[in-house]
Structure formats: C-alpha cells, structure tokens
N, C-alpha and C positions, 0 to 999 in steps of 0.2 A: 670577671671583667669581660672576658672574650664573648660570652653568651649575651651579656647585657649590651655590649656594643653591637653585636650582630642583630639582635632583636630591635634595638633602637634605630639602627641604620635602615631597617626595612621601610620606615616611614619617610626616609630622605629621598631626594632626587637621586638618579642613577650616578651622577658624578660624585655625590657625597658618599654613597655606598662604596664606590670604588676607592675613595680617599680613606674611608674607615678601614677597608680591607687592606690597603697599603700600610696603614699604621699597624694593623694586626699582623701582617706579614713581617714587618720590621721587628715587632716584639717576638715573634716566633724565631726569627733569625738570631736576635739577641739572646734569647733563652738557650738556643743550641750552643752558641759561643760561650755563654755563661756556664753551662753544664761542662763543656770541655775544660774551662778554666778551673772549676771546682774539682773536677776529677784529677786534673794535674796537681792541684794543691794537695788533695788527699794522697795521691801517689807519692808525692815528694815527702810528705810527713808520715806516711805509713798509717794513716787513720783508717781503721777498719770499722764498718758499720755494724750495728746490732741486728743479727738476722731475724730474731723474733719480732722486733718492731717493724722491720722491713716487710715481713710476711703479713702481719696484721694490717698495716696501712696499705700495702699493695693489694690485698684481697678486697678491702672496702673500696678503694679507689677504682679497681678493675670493674667491680659491679656497677658503680655509678657511670664511669666513662664508657663502658661497653653499651650500657643502656642508652646513653645520650647519642653515641655514634650510630646505633641502630635507628634511633628516631630521625637522625639527620641524613641517613644514607640516601634517601630519595633526592636530596638536594646537593649531592656531592659534585655534580657537574654543572651546578648553577653558576650564578655570577660570583665574582671574587669574594664578596662578603659571605655568601652561604658556603662556598667552597672552603674558606678559611675556618669557619665554624666546624665543618665536618672534619677537616684535616686535623684540627686541634684535638677533637674528641678521639679520632682514630689513633693519632700519635700517642695520646695519653693512655688509651687502652692497651696499645702495643707495649708502651713503656711500663705500664703496671704489670702486665704479664711477664715481661722481662725482669722486673724487680723481684717477682716471686721466684723466678729461676735463679736469680742472683742471690736471693736470701738462702735458698737451698745450697748453692755453691759456696757461699761464705760459711754457712753452718758446717758443710761437709769438709771443706779444705782448711778453714781457719785463716784464710788469707783474704785480702781485699781485691784480688784479681777478678773474681766474678762480678763484683760491683763496678769495677773500672770498665770492664767489657760492656756491661749494660749502659753505663754512662756514655760510652762512645756511641752505642746504638741510638740512645735517646738524643744525643747531640746531633747525630746525622739526620734523624727524623725531623728535629726542629729546624735545622739548617735547610734541608731539602724542602720541607713544607713552606718555610718562610720565603725561600727563593721562588717557589712555584706560585705562591699567592702574590708576591710582588710583581712577577712577570705578568700574571693575569690582570692584576689591578692596573698596571702600566698600560697594557694593551687596551683595557676598557677606557682608561682616561684618554688615550690617544685616538681610538677609533669609535668610542661610544660604548654604551652598555650592550650593544648588539654584537660585540666582538665575539666570534665563536671560540669555544673552549677547544684548545688544541691537544689536550691530553698531557700537558706539561705537569709533571709531579715531582 
C-alpha cells in the first residue's frame, strides 16, 4: 500500500502529495504503537515466537526491503511523499535484519526476550519515522512543497 500511494501521489499536485505523505506518516506512527502493544501482549502472555519461521521470513523480507531501500536511496531527502517511501523501506530492512538476530537469540536462549527487544527497536523506528514524515508533510502544507528538508528524522 505504501508504494502504491507513493507512486500514485507523484501525479498529484504538491498539496496532495503532502497530504498523502501525512497519511503515510500517521500509519507509520500507528504501526509503531501497534508493535509496542503487540510486544506487551506477548510479554504478558509469555508467547515465544518460532525461530525457524522468523529466520526464513526475515531473510526473504530483508532481501526485498534492502533492494527497494537501495532503489529509493536517491530520493531520501526529497519531498515528504518520497521520504516516507524511503523511510518505510529503510525501517523495514533494519527491522528484518533485527528479526534475524532475534531469531538467533530466541533459538539460543529459548526465551522471548530477543524478540521483545527487536519489537521495541521496530516500534521506535516506526514512531520516529512517522513523526519525521508528519513534521515534513506539515511543513510542506504550511509553506508549500518548496519547504526545505531540515534533516528531521
């Protein structure tokens, strides 16, 4: 959905690209909060993930997300719409690499703590990325698409 919105928004006027970016920033933020909630639920119930499944899915997802992040790297400092697409890919690739480490940790320790630590990292990436995109989109909506990128991440 993220990439479809990003590509579709390219044909829109600048104000609509910023609005789409604000929506995507809000979904990134909601994702981060959701991951925190899910991790808390797992911690409360002691639900431990299956490390082999984590490793397989994490490997495949890392290959895809790292490739997309590399393709979008040139537009990482673009408008809020393009920045949100790059941040999502970057965050997903980092999260996938962390899932691989968590799978090894869960396999080695037999506990759910490595998975909870990775969940906290992924939540932080989602929340910080969402806030960054929301700030940039708000600035673009306030000052126009020519608003300079200030390095907020």
